[in-house]
C-alpha positions as CSV (number, residue, x, y, z in Angstrom):
1,M,89.5,170.9,93.3
2,T,87.1,172.2,90.6
3,G,85.5,169.5,88.5
4,K,86.8,166.5,90.5
5,S,84.7,163.4,90.7
6,V,84.0,161.7,94.0
7,A,82.7,158.0,94.4
8,I,81.2,156.9,97.7
9,I,81.4,153.1,98.4
10,D,79.3,152.1,101.4
11,S,76.6,149.5,102.0
12,D,74.5,151.9,104.0
13,C,72.4,153.7,101.3
14,Y,71.0,156.2,103.8
15,Y,74.4,157.2,105.1
16,S,75.9,157.5,101.6
17,R,72.9,159.6,100.4
18,A,73.2,161.9,103.4
19,L,76.9,162.2,102.9
20,S,76.6,163.0,99.2
21,E,74.2,165.8,100.0
22,R,76.5,167.2,102.7
23,L,79.5,167.1,100.4
24,R,77.7,169.0,97.8
25,R,77.3,171.8,100.3
26,Y,81.1,171.9,100.9
27,L,82.2,170.9,97.4
28,P,79.6,172.3,95.0
29,D,81.7,171.7,91.9
30,A,82.4,168.0,92.6
31,R,80.6,165.2,90.7
32,I,79.5,162.7,93.3
33,S,78.3,159.1,92.6
34,R,77.3,156.4,95.1
35,Y,77.9,152.6,95.0
36,S,77.3,149.7,97.3
37,P,80.2,147.2,97.6
38,S,78.0,144.3,96.3
39,V,76.8,146.2,93.2
40,L,80.2,147.5,92.4
41,A,81.7,144.0,92.6
42,E,79.5,143.1,89.6
43,H,80.1,146.3,87.7
44,R,83.8,146.9,88.4
45,D,84.3,148.8,85.2
46,E,81.9,151.6,86.3
47,L,84.3,152.9,89.0
48,S,86.1,155.9,87.6
49,A,86.7,158.8,90.0
50,D,89.4,161.1,91.2
51,I,88.5,160.6,94.9
52,I,87.1,157.4,96.3
53,L,85.5,157.3,99.7
54,Y,85.2,153.8,101.0
55,D,83.9,151.8,103.9
56,N,87.3,150.6,105.2
57,E,85.6,147.8,107.3
58,E,84.3,146.1,104.2
59,I,86.7,146.8,101.3
60,R,90.4,147.6,100.6
61,P,91.7,149.9,97.9
62,E,93.8,147.1,96.4
63,H,90.6,145.2,95.5
64,F,90.0,147.8,92.8
65,A,93.5,148.7,91.8
66,D,93.3,147.0,88.4
67,I,90.1,148.7,87.2
68,T,90.3,152.3,88.3
69,S,90.5,154.6,85.3
70,A,90.6,158.2,86.6
71,S,93.2,160.4,84.9
72,L,95.3,160.3,88.1
73,V,95.7,157.5,90.5
74,P,92.6,157.8,92.7
75,I,92.9,159.3,96.2
76,W,91.4,156.7,98.6
77,I,89.9,158.1,101.8
78,P,88.4,155.8,104.5
79,L,85.0,156.7,105.8
80,K,85.5,155.2,109.2
81,E,88.0,156.3,111.9
82,E,90.5,153.7,113.1
83,T,88.6,153.0,116.3
84,D,87.1,149.8,117.7
85,R,83.6,151.2,117.1
86,G,84.4,152.2,113.5
87,T,82.9,155.6,113.9
88,R,82.2,157.3,110.6
89,M,83.9,160.6,109.8
90,N,81.6,163.6,109.4
91,G,81.0,165.4,106.2
92,K,83.0,168.5,107.0
93,S,86.1,166.4,108.0
94,I,85.8,164.4,104.8
95,S,85.5,167.5,102.6
96,E,88.5,169.1,104.4
97,R,90.5,165.9,103.8
98,I,89.5,165.8,100.2
99,I,90.5,169.4,99.6
100,S,93.9,168.9,101.5
101,M,94.8,165.7,99.7
102,T,93.8,167.1,96.3
103,D,95.9,170.1,96.8
104,E,98.9,168.0,97.8
105,S,98.4,165.6,94.9
106,E,98.2,168.4,92.3
107,S,101.3,170.1,93.7
108,A,103.5,167.1,94.3
109,G,101.8,164.1,92.7
110,F,99.8,161.4,94.6
111,T,101.3,158.0,94.6
112,G,98.4,155.9,96.1
113,P,97.3,154.8,99.5
114,D,100.6,153.2,100.6
115,M,102.1,155.4,103.4
116,R,105.6,154.1,102.5
117,S,105.7,156.5,99.5
118,Q,104.4,159.5,101.4
119,S,106.0,162.0,103.8
120,G,105.3,161.7,107.5
121,I,102.4,163.0,109.5
122,L,102.1,164.8,112.8
123,R,99.0,163.7,114.7
124,L,97.9,165.5,117.9
125,F,95.7,163.9,120.6
126,L,94.1,166.2,123.1
127,S,92.9,164.0,126.0
128,L,90.0,165.2,128.2
129,G,89.3,161.7,129.5
130,S,91.0,159.0,131.5
131,R,94.5,157.6,130.9
132,G,93.0,154.2,129.9
133,K,90.7,155.7,127.3
134,R,93.5,158.0,126.1
135,E,95.9,155.1,125.4
136,Q,93.2,152.9,123.9
137,Y,92.2,155.7,121.5
138,I,95.8,156.4,120.6
139,R,96.4,152.7,119.8
140,S,93.3,152.5,117.7
141,N,94.4,155.5,115.6
142,T,98.0,154.8,115.1
143,G,97.7,151.3,113.6
144,A,98.5,152.5,110.1
145,L,101.6,154.4,111.3
146,M,103.0,151.2,112.8
147,S,103.1,149.5,109.4
148,S,104.2,152.6,107.5
149,G,107.9,152.0,107.7
150,H,108.4,155.5,109.2
151,R,110.5,156.2,112.3
152,L,107.8,156.9,114.9
153,I,108.2,159.5,117.7
154,R,105.8,160.2,120.6
155,L,105.8,163.3,122.7
156,D,103.7,163.6,125.9
157,I,102.8,167.1,127.0
158,M,101.2,166.5,130.4
159,P,102.1,166.1,134.0
160,G,104.9,163.6,134.5
161,I,102.7,161.3,136.6
162,S,100.3,161.0,133.7
163,I,102.9,159.8,131.2
164,S,102.8,156.1,130.7
165,E,106.1,154.3,131.1
166,P,106.9,150.9,129.5
167,S,106.3,148.0,131.8
168,G,109.4,147.3,134.0
169,S,111.1,150.7,133.2
170,L,110.6,152.0,136.7
171,I,112.1,149.7,139.4
172,K,111.3,150.4,143.0
173,G,114.2,152.1,144.8
174,R,116.0,153.0,141.5
175,R,115.7,156.7,141.1
176,D,118.1,156.6,138.1
177,Q,115.4,154.7,136.1
178,I,113.4,158.0,135.8
179,P,114.9,159.9,132.8
180,T,115.6,163.6,133.1
181,G,116.5,164.4,129.5
182,L,113.2,166.0,128.7
183,S,113.6,168.6,131.4
184,D,117.0,169.4,130.1
185,L,115.7,169.7,126.6
186,L,113.1,172.2,127.7
187,L,115.8,174.5,129.1
188,R,117.8,174.2,125.9
189,L,114.8,175.3,123.8
190,N,115.3,178.9,125.0
191,A,118.4,179.0,122.8
192,Q,117.9,180.2,119.2
193,D,118.7,178.3,115.9
194,L,118.6,174.7,117.3
195,D,118.6,172.0,114.6
196,P,115.4,170.0,114.8
197,E,117.5,166.8,114.7
198,I,118.7,167.6,118.3
199,L,115.4,166.1,119.4
200,L,116.7,162.7,118.3
201,D,119.3,162.9,121.0
202,Y,116.7,162.8,123.7
203,L,114.7,159.8,122.5
204,R,114.7,156.2,123.6
205,P,112.7,153.2,122.4
206,N,109.6,152.1,124.4
207,G,109.7,148.5,123.3
208,A,106.5,148.9,121.2
209,G,108.0,150.4,118.1
210,W,108.0,154.0,119.2
211,L,110.8,156.4,120.2
212,Y,109.7,158.6,123.1
213,F,111.0,161.3,125.5
214,G,110.0,159.6,128.7
215,R,109.0,161.5,131.9
216,P,110.5,164.9,132.9
217,A,112.5,165.2,136.1
218,R,109.6,166.8,137.9
219,S,106.0,166.2,137.2
220,D,105.1,169.8,136.5
221,D,108.0,170.6,134.2
222,M,105.9,170.1,131.0
223,I,102.9,172.0,132.1
224,S,104.2,174.9,134.2
225,G,106.9,176.2,132.0
226,D,107.0,178.9,129.3
227,P,104.6,178.0,126.5
228,I,107.1,179.3,124.0
229,A,109.4,176.4,124.8
230,L,106.5,173.9,124.2
231,V,105.5,175.5,120.9
232,R,109.1,175.5,119.8
233,M,109.5,171.9,120.6
234,V,106.4,170.8,118.7
235,K,107.5,173.1,115.8
236,M,110.8,171.4,115.6
237,L,109.0,168.0,115.7
238,R,106.9,169.2,112.8
239,L,110.0,170.2,110.8
240,L,111.4,166.7,111.4
241,V,108.2,165.1,110.1
242,D,108.0,167.4,107.0
243,G,111.7,167.0,106.0
244,A,113.3,163.9,107.5
245,S,114.7,161.2,105.3
246,P,113.9,158.3,105.9
247,P,110.4,159.5,106.8
248,V,109.4,160.4,110.4
249,S,105.9,160.4,111.7
250,A,105.0,161.6,115.2
251,I,102.2,161.9,117.7
252,V,101.8,164.5,120.4
253,A,99.6,163.5,123.4
254,I,98.3,166.5,125.5
255,E,96.6,166.3,128.8
256,G,96.2,168.6,131.8
257,L,97.6,171.6,129.8
258,P,95.7,175.0,130.0
259,F,93.6,175.6,127.0
260,S,95.4,178.9,126.3
261,K,98.6,176.8,125.8
262,V,96.9,174.1,123.8
263,K,95.6,176.7,121.4
264,Q,99.1,177.7,120.5
265,I,100.3,174.2,119.9
266,C,97.4,172.6,118.0
267,P,97.9,174.5,114.7
268,L,101.2,172.8,114.2
269,A,99.7,169.3,113.7
270,H,98.4,167.9,110.4
271,E,95.6,166.2,112.4
272,M,94.0,166.9,115.7
273,H,92.0,164.3,117.7
274,V,90.0,165.2,120.8
275,I,89.3,162.4,123.3
276,Y,86.1,163.3,125.0
277,P,85.5,162.7,128.8
278,D,83.8,159.4,129.6
279,D,81.0,161.1,131.6
280,A,80.5,164.3,129.7
281,A,77.6,165.1,127.4
282,D,78.4,165.5,123.8
283,D,77.0,169.1,123.8
284,D,78.6,170.2,127.1
285,P,78.7,174.0,126.6
286,M,82.0,174.6,128.3
287,I,83.8,171.9,126.3
288,R,82.1,173.0,123.1
289,Y,83.3,176.6,123.7
290,E,86.9,175.6,124.4
291,L,87.0,173.3,121.4
292,E,85.5,176.0,119.1
293,Q,88.3,178.4,120.2
294,I,91.0,175.8,119.5
295,F,89.5,174.7,116.2
296,S,89.2,178.2,115.0
297,A,92.9,178.8,115.7
298,S,93.9,175.7,113.8
299,G,92.5,176.7,110.5
300,P,90.2,174.9,108.0
301,R,92.8,172.6,106.4
302,Q,93.7,170.8,109.6
303,L,91.8,167.5,109.9
304,K,89.8,167.3,113.2
305,F,88.2,164.4,114.9
306,I,86.2,164.1,118.1
307,S,85.9,160.8,120.1
308,S,82.2,161.0,121.0
309,S,79.2,158.7,121.4
310,R,77.4,160.6,118.7
311,E,78.0,159.9,115.1
312,A,77.5,163.0,112.9
313,I,77.6,163.4,109.1
């Protein structure tokens, strides 16, 4: 992304200054400018950049759609994660997203922030916390997907007892309410040359806008089997996301899986989110070691986020 210009729009001048200094470390050739939303509102014609980083709690890209004058339609990147607390992304994650989105726009053309004109995304959530925190975090980070117009798929890789079922789907005394298709699918994945669209045969709506696989026949089926089958399943899901028409986006929620298996699955996602334990220190050495091993296997172009009480730049 040699020679690209970057504009930071944020009312916190200390944060924007620290962020610009950090970005210069990762993107030494970028031209970086900083604006506060209030000043920019009075000098709208000054905004001219290839990449615009903005405080998504205060402004929206469409507010400036009529005055941006970069040579290409600007790439808009929010500075805050889609969580209730609005935690800011750190400088390394932002630089990785800039590089990734710039490469995509130069090779295929970028059409703006509307997800309806883009291909799908595969977002992975590695949960180290409670079920309640897991589901709350996933809801907070999938809001944009819900309004994208994409077909939405959810895959849970965890013990069956940890998989959330829609309210009323399990009726006392009715064994047939527990779906067994997921376990059958795992057995079929040992066969070669399966079409990724076969996954669609095992999905059912959850009543909240998602298609999901449900629970396996036995609680341990997803975590005790051959990791090759799990990797193949996620790889097929990624192929659906990358090539389906109309677009498909998907999330994979992982919990209770050995880190050795997690390490094989994580590189297949566009984004990886780690949901930290409620009672763990941010610098827990064992957690830090395991995450470093996983992150190193995923490569630098994958976007990575950590749900943590600390906010780093």
